[in-house]
C-alpha positions in Angstrom: -13.4 10.3 16.3 -14.3 8.0 13.5 -13.5 10.6 10.9 -10.1 11.1 12.6 -9.3 7.5 11.8 -10.4 7.6 8.2 -8.6 10.8 7.4 -5.6 9.2 9.0 -5.5 6.9 6.0 -3.6 9.6 4.2 -0.6 7.4 3.7 -1.2 3.7 3.7 -1.3 1.2 6.5 -0.9 -1.6 4.0 1.4 -2.0 1.1 2.3 -4.3 -1.8 -0.8 -5.1 -3.9 -1.5 -8.7 -4.9 -0.4 -9.7 -8.4 -3.5 -10.6 -10.3 -1.9 -11.5 -13.6 -1.0 -15.0 -12.6 2.0 -14.9 -14.9 5.2 -16.7 -14.0 7.7 -14.8 -11.9 5.2 -12.4 -10.3 5.1 -12.1 -6.5 2.3 -13.8 -4.8 -0.4 -12.0 -2.9 0.4 -10.9 0.6 -1.7 -8.8 2.9 0.9 -6.7 4.6 -1.6 -5.2 7.0 -1.9 -8.6 8.7 0.3 -8.2 11.8 2.5 -11.3 12.1 3.7 -12.6 15.5 7.3 -11.6 16.3 9.8 -14.0 14.7 11.5 -16.6 16.9 15.2 -16.5 17.2 16.9 -19.8 16.4 19.6 -21.2 18.7 22.0 -22.0 16.0 24.1 -18.9 16.2 24.0 -15.7 14.2 25.1 -14.5 10.8 26.8 -11.2 10.0 26.2 -8.4 7.5 28.3 -8.7 4.4 30.4 -5.8 3.1 28.8 -4.8 -0.2 30.8 -4.6 -3.4 32.5 -1.3 -3.9 31.9 -0.1 -0.4 34.5 2.3 1.0 33.1 2.1 4.5 34.7 -0.3 6.9 33.2 -3.7 7.2 31.0 -4.0 10.3 32.5 -5.5 13.4 31.0 -9.0 13.9 32.1 -9.4 17.5 29.2 -7.5 19.1 28.3 -7.9 22.7 25.5 -10.0 24.2 22.9 -7.3 23.7 22.7 -8.1 20.0 22.4 -4.5 19.0 24.5 -1.9 17.2 24.5 1.7 18.2 24.6 4.7 15.8 26.4 7.9 16.6 25.0 11.4 16.7 24.0 13.1 13.4 23.2 16.8 13.3 19.5 17.5 12.7 18.8 18.2 9.0 22.3 17.4 7.9 23.5 15.5 4.8 26.2 12.8 4.5 28.8 15.4 3.7 28.5 16.9 7.2 27.5 14.0 9.3 29.8 12.2 11.7 30.4 8.6 10.5 29.0 5.9 12.8 31.3 3.8 14.9 32.4 0.5 13.4 29.2 -1.2 14.6 27.9 -4.8 14.9 24.5 -6.1 14.3 24.3 -9.6 15.8 22.1 -11.1 13.1 20.3 -14.3 14.2 18.5 -16.8 12.0 14.7 -16.7 12.1 13.6 -20.2 13.1 11.8 -22.1 10.4 12.5 -19.5 7.6 15.5 -20.3 5.4 17.7 -17.4 4.6 16.0 -14.9 6.9 17.7 -13.1 9.8 16.7 -10.7 12.5 18.6 -8.2 14.6 18.4 -4.8 16.3 20.1 -1.5 15.9 20.2 1.2 18.7 19.7 4.8 17.4 19.4 8.0 19.5 16.0 9.1 20.5 17.3 12.6 19.9 20.2 12.8 17.4 21.2 16.2 18.9 21.3 14.8 22.5 22.2 11.1 22.7 21.9 11.3 26.5 18.1 11.0 26.1 18.5 7.3 25.4 17.9 5.1 22.4 15.3 3.5 20.2 16.0 -0.2 19.5 15.0 -0.7 15.9 13.8 -4.3 15.1 15.0 -5.4 11.7 14.5 -8.5 9.5 16.4 -9.2 6.3 15.9 -11.8 3.6 19.4 -12.7 2.3 20.2 -12.5 -1.4 19.3 -15.8 -3.0 22.4 -15.6 -5.2 25.3 -14.3 -3.0 27.8 -14.3 -5.8 25.8 -11.5 -7.6 24.7 -9.6 -4.5 24.5 -5.9 -5.1 23.9 -4.8 -1.5 20.9 -4.1 0.8 17.5 -3.0 -0.4 15.7 -1.2 2.4 11.9 -1.6 2.2 9.0 0.1 3.9 5.3 -0.9 3.5 3.7 2.4 4.5 1.9 3.9 7.4 3.0 6.0 9.1 2.7 3.8 12.2 3.0 0.4 10.6 6.0 -1.8 11.2 8.1 -2.9 8.2 9.9 -6.0 9.5 7.3 -8.2 7.9 8.5 -7.1 4.5 11.8 -8.7 5.3 10.2 -11.8 6.8 7.9 -12.3 3.8 10.1 -10.9 1.1 9.7 -14.0 -1.0 6.0 -13.3 -1.4 6.3 -9.5 -2.0 9.1 -9.0 -4.4 10.2 -10.2 -7.9 12.9 -12.8 -8.4 15.5 -10.3 -9.6 15.3 -8.4 -6.3 15.3 -11.6 -4.3 18.4 -12.9 -6.1 20.5 -9.7 -6.0 19.7 -7.9 -2.7 19.5 -8.5 1.0 15.9 -7.2 1.5 15.7 -5.5 4.9 12.5 -4.3 6.5 12.5 -2.6 9.9 9.9 -1.3 12.3 10.4 2.4 12.3 10.9 4.2 15.7 7.8 4.0 17.8 6.2 1.2 15.8 5.9 -2.6 15.8 8.6 -4.5 17.7 10.9 -1.6 17.9 11.2 -0.1 21.4 10.0 2.1 23.0 6.8 1.8 21.0 4.1 4.5 20.9 1.2 3.4 23.1 -1.7 5.7 23.8 -4.7 3.5 24.8 -6.1 0.0 24.5 -9.9 0.6 24.3 -10.4 1.3 20.7 -14.2 0.9 20.9 -14.3 3.8 23.4 -12.8 6.2 20.8 -13.9 4.8 17.5 -17.2 3.1 18.1 -18.9 5.6 20.4 -18.3 8.8 18.3 -21.0 10.1 16.0 -19.6 11.4 12.7 -22.9 13.2 12.0 -23.9 14.7 15.4 -27.3 16.2 15.5 -27.0 18.2 18.7 -24.4 20.5 20.3 -24.0 17.8 23.0 -23.2 15.1 20.5 -20.6 17.4 18.9 -19.1 18.2 22.2 -18.7 14.5 22.9 -16.6 14.2 19.8 -14.4 17.1 20.9 -14.1 15.6 24.4 -13.0 12.2 22.9 -10.4 14.0 20.8 -9.0 15.8 23.8 -8.9 12.5 25.8 -7.2 10.7 23.0 -4.6 13.4 22.6 -4.0 13.6 26.3 -3.4 9.8 26.5 -0.9 10.0 23.6 1.0 13.0 24.9 1.2 11.9 28.6 2.1 8.3 27.9 4.7 9.1 25.2 6.2 12.2 26.7 9.8 11.0 26.3 9.6 10.3 22.6 6.7 12.4 21.4 9.0 15.0 19.7 11.2 12.5 18.1 9.0 10.0 16.1 8.5 12.1 13.0 9.5 11.3 9.4 12.7 13.3 9.6 14.1 11.1 12.4 13.0 7.9 10.7 15.0 9.1 7.6 18.0 9.7 9.9 17.5 6.1 11.2 17.7 4.9 7.6 21.2 6.5 7.3 22.1 4.9 10.6 21.1 1.5 9.3 23.2 2.1 6.1 26.2 3.0 8.2 25.8 0.0 10.5 25.7 -2.3 7.4 28.9 -0.6 6.1 27.4 0.4 2.8 28.5 3.6 1.1 25.3 3.9 -0.9 22.0 1.9 -0.4 18.9 1.1 -2.4 15.3 1.8 -1.2 11.8 0.7 -2.1 8.9 2.3 -0.3 5.1 2.0 -0.6 2.5 4.7 0.1 3.8 6.6 3.2 7.0 4.7 2.6 7.3 7.0 -0.5 7.2 10.1 1.7 9.8 8.5 4.0 12.0 7.6 1.1 11.7 11.1 -0.4 12.6 12.6 2.9 15.6 10.4 3.2 16.7 11.2 -0.3 16.4 14.9 0.5 18.4 14.7 3.7 21.0 12.2 2.5 21.2 12.4 -1.3 24.8 11.3 -1.6 23.9 7.9 -0.1 21.1 7.1 -2.6 22.0 4.3 -5.0 18.5 4.0 -6.3 15.0 4.6 -4.9 11.5 3.6 -6.0 8.5 5.3 -4.4 5.2 3.5 -5.1 1.9 5.3 -4.2 2.9 8.8 -3.2 1.0 11.8 -2.0 1.6 15.4 -3.1 4.6 16.3 -0.8 3.7 20.0 -0.9 0.1 19.6 0.1 -0.9 20.1 3.7 -2.7 17.5 5.7 -6.1 18.9 4.8 -5.5 18.9 1.1 -4.0 15.4 1.3 -7.2 14.3 3.0 -9.4 15.9 0.3 -7.3 14.3 -2.4 -7.6 10.9 -0.8 -11.3 11.3 -0.2 -11.8 11.7 -3.9 -9.8 8.5 -4.5 -11.9 6.5 -2.1 -15.2 8.0 -3.4 -14.2 7.1 -6.9 -13.4 3.5 -5.9 -16.6 3.2 -4.0 -18.6 4.5 -7.0 -16.8 1.9 -9.2 -17.7 -0.9 -6.8 -21.4 0.2 -6.7 -21.5 0.5 -10.5 -20.0 -2.9 -11.0 -22.4 -4.4 -8.5 -25.4 -2.8 -10.1 -24.6 -4.5 -13.4 -23.9 -7.9 -12.0 -26.9 -10.0 -10.9 -24.5 -12.3 -9.0 -23.4 -9.4 -6.7 -24.8 -10.0 -3.2 -25.7 -6.2 -3.0 -27.2 -6.1 -6.5 -30.6 -4.6 -5.3 -32.2 -4.8 -8.6 -29.5 -2.9 -10.3 -29.6 0.0 -7.9 -26.7 -0.7 -5.5 -25.9 3.0 -5.3 -29.3 4.0 -4.0 -29.4 1.0 -1.6 -26.0 1.9 -0.2 -27.1 5.5 0.5 -30.3 4.2 2.2 -28.4 1.7 4.2 -25.8 4.2 5.5 -28.6 6.6 6.5 -30.4 3.8 8.3 -27.3 2.8 10.2 -26.7 6.4 11.1 -30.1 6.7 12.7 -30.2 3.1 14.1 -26.8 1.5 14.7 -26.9 -2.3 14.1 -26.1 -5.1 16.5 -22.8 -6.6 15.6 -20.9 -8.5 18.3 -22.0 -9.5 21.8 -20.4 -7.3 24.4 -19.4 -4.5 22.1 -21.0 -1.3 20.9 -23.4 -1.5 17.9 -22.1 -0.8 14.4 -22.3 2.9 13.7 -22.1 4.6 10.4 -18.5 5.6 11.0 -17.5 2.0 11.8 -19.4 0.8 8.7 -17.6 3.3 6.5 -14.2 2.2 7.9 -15.0 -1.3 6.9 -15.9 0.0 3.4 -12.7 1.9 3.2 -10.7 -1.2 4.2 -12.3 -3.1 1.3 -11.5 -0.3 -1.2 -7.8 -1.3 -1.0 -8.7 -4.3 -3.1 -5.7 -6.5 -2.6 -7.6 -9.7 -3.7 -10.3 -10.5 -6.2 -12.5 -11.5 -3.3 -12.3 -8.1 -1.4 -15.3 -6.5 -3.1 -17.3 -9.8 -3.1 -16.8 -9.9 0.7 -17.9 -6.2 1.0 -21.0 -6.9 -1.1 -22.0 -9.8 1.2 -21.3 -7.6 4.3 -23.6 -4.9 3.0 -26.3 -7.3 2.2 -26.1 -8.7 5.7 -26.4 -5.2 7.1 -29.6 -4.8 5.1 -30.9 -7.8 7.1 -30.0 -6.0 10.3 -26.8 -7.9 10.9 -23.8 -5.7 11.3 -21.2 -8.3 12.2 -19.6 -8.6 8.8 -19.1 -4.9 8.4 -17.8 -4.8 12.0 -15.3 -7.5 11.1 -14.0 -5.4 8.2 -13.8 -2.4 10.5 -11.8 -4.5 13.0 -9.5 -5.7 10.2 -8.6 -2.1 9.4 -8.1 -1.3 13.1 -5.9 -4.5 13.4 -8.0 -6.0 16.1 -6.6 -9.4 17.3 -8.7 -12.4 18.2 -8.2 -11.7 21.9 -9.7 -8.2 21.6 -6.4 -6.4 21.7 -5.0 -4.1 19.0 -1.7 -3.4 17.3 -0.4 0.1 18.0 -0.5 1.1 14.3 -3.4 3.6 14.5 -2.0 5.2 17.6 1.5 5.6 16.1 0.0 6.9 12.9 -1.8 9.8 14.6 1.2 10.7 16.7 3.6 10.6 13.7 1.3 12.6 11.4 1.1 15.3 14.1 4.8 15.3 14.6 5.3 16.0 10.9 2.5 18.6 10.5 3.4 22.2 11.7 -0.3 23.2 11.6 -2.7 23.1 14.6 -6.2 23.9 13.4 -8.8 25.2 15.8 -12.0 23.3 16.3 -13.8 25.8 14.0 -11.2 25.4 11.3 -11.4 21.7 11.5 -15.2 21.8 11.2 -14.9 24.0 8.1 -12.5 21.5 6.5 -15.0 18.7 7.1 -17.4 20.4 4.8 -14.7 20.4 2.0 -14.3 16.6 2.4 -18.0 15.9 2.4 -18.4 18.0 -0.7 -15.9 15.8 -2.7 -16.9 12.5 -1.0 -20.4 12.6 0.3 -20.7 8.8 0.5 -17.4 7.9 2.1 -16.8 11.0 4.2 -20.2 12.5 5.2 -19.0 13.7 8.6 -20.4 17.1 9.6 -17.7 18.0 12.2 -13.9 17.9 12.2 -11.8 15.0 13.2 -9.5 17.1 15.4 -6.6 14.7 14.9 -3.9 17.3 15.6 -6.0 20.1 17.1 -5.0 19.5 20.7 -1.5 18.2 20.2 1.4 20.4 21.2 3.2 22.2 18.4 5.6 20.1 16.3 9.3 20.6 17.1 10.6 19.0 13.9 8.1 19.2 11.0 9.0 17.2 7.9 11.5 18.9 5.7 10.5 20.2 2.2 11.1 17.4 -0.3 13.4 18.0 -3.2 15.7 15.0 -3.7 18.3 17.4 -4.9 21.5 15.5 -5.8 20.0 12.0 -5.3 19.8 11.2 -9.0 16.9 9.5 -10.8 14.1 8.4 -8.4 11.3 6.2 -9.8 7.8 7.2 -8.7 5.0 4.7 -9.3 1.4 5.9 -9.6 -1.7 3.7 -10.1 -4.7 4.8 -12.1 -7.3 3.4 -9.7 -5.5 3.9 -6.4 -8.0 5.1 -3.7 -5.5 5.8 -0.9 -2.8 7.6 -2.9 -4.4 8.8 -6.1 -2.3 9.0 -9.3 -2.3 12.8 -9.1 -0.3 12.7 -5.9 2.3 10.5 -7.5 2.6 12.9 -10.4 3.1 15.8 -7.9 5.8 13.8 -6.1 7.7 13.1 -9.3 7.5 16.8 -10.1 8.8 17.8 -6.7 11.9 15.7 -7.0 14.9 17.1 -8.8 15.0 14.0 -11.1 11.7 12.2 -10.5 10.6 9.7 -13.2 6.9 8.7 -13.2 5.7 5.1 -14.0 2.0 4.8 -14.4 0.3 1.4 -13.7 -3.2 0.7 -15.0 -4.9 -1.0 -12.1 -7.7 -0.7 -9.6 -5.8 -1.1 -6.3 -3.5 0.7 -3.9 0.1 0.9 -5.1 1.1 -0.5 -8.5 4.0 -3.0 -8.0 2.7 -6.5 -8.6 -0.4 -5.4 -10.5 1.1 -6.8 -13.7 4.4 -8.2 -15.0 5.3 -4.9 -16.6 5.2 -3.1 -13.2 7.4 -5.8 -11.7 10.0 -5.9 -14.4 10.2 -2.2 -14.9 10.8 -1.5 -11.2 13.1 -4.5 -10.7 15.3 -3.6 -13.7 15.7 -0.1 -12.5 16.6 -1.0 -8.9 19.1 -3.6 -10.1 20.6 -1.2 -12.7 19.7 2.4 -12.0 22.1 3.7 -14.6 21.1 1.5 -17.6 17.4 0.9 -16.9 15.8 4.2 -15.9 12.4 4.1 -17.8 11.2 7.1 -19.8 9.2 9.6 -17.8 5.5 8.7 -18.1 6.0 5.1 -19.1 2.7 3.1 -18.7 2.2 -0.5 -17.6 -1.1 -1.9 -18.7 
């Protein structure tokens, strides 16, 4: 079960990287994987969506009912704007977020099943940061931080710390919690005892009984997800989230809309651009995977990225006597010995919880490889050194941060939603034997990070997908900017290249940085992306442009 979690990193749970240049105008560091408490609605009334310049859609009705939600109408599955039924003149009762100037929240009802509205609705929770300069407002910029499974409303709430000044001035920046995630309802909810699934499994079982325990845990996890989410299970995939994006656009009254997605948000944006190309004003996809690779190949590609980042960390630590895990210049050997020791003898970590296993330790390492701050690798080095002293608490804390464990011992639903959405998108259901064989492929390319000897079985026991993600083409959407980062462990540069090639008019921007996603790594990445999103006609960079 631990390997299930790590392989599920395929697109990202976190998004915009911290700007490390320190130059003026760069966005400040924000850890988007930190789950914020729901915003509080102020009591001073509500604001309404503006009609964008040049929009031919009717302005939204601002007299909505007491529910504070708008409702989208039925859109045929797989259709494009030319064949969809326009949404009703809808209202979103925007309300100010208490204590945050220029930020509003609201909800939009969308069908659970776009082909059968009688099945009920999802209520999508949205937060938008209003354009700082209304007189030059272009329209709405939809943003998604990644996942799948992560909410995106925080990106609206904390837009001022995540985006450049040009975007903040010219756009209403709107983040939403995709169907099944975050504060949108109903939310995917499979289980609450994460330790049962992710701390008790053995990623390197030595006996048939230990292997069977992993299989039984996978079956139990799947059964919990399927039975507890039966009404929505078939409708939480990426295709339907892309349809929701078009519903949001219609509710706002915008003929075309702009989009900025990170990691899995790149896949979501590319799906939207494929299904609704006529509605794309501009789109940036930062940190993409190969859209034509299956889940197994994506896992292998990502494993290579994490292994490379871990090797870089160990090499740097071995050449720095101040590194807490220096080990006489042999951090790599010490790491291998430590992981083997934890595998054989899990470490005490936190009173009342299972000991730290190798799988949990490696999850903590993977969390640190995202490297959103300069201190991330320093923290990891100290945690590894503590583990050498038989104290697993620091590595367990990193593991818990990845799992989004709260101080009260509860968890966000991100990992549960991630697994369900991945399986909704994937048409393949491997057998146990096939999954075991694939584990060997991963261990071959990433023996340190992914040494598991059995499969993860993340989709093996799920029912077949009824709506696999569409093939991505972006045909008719115009130029789409794809950002790839040289040292990205979660979405390696090769995947972003493949995404740019798959799109009809994909344009690749390469950012030289050791982090996940490139926007914010340096001023060049910010200005190039912002200029394009503000003026997608006059500021499309040359394909292959580099930001160093």
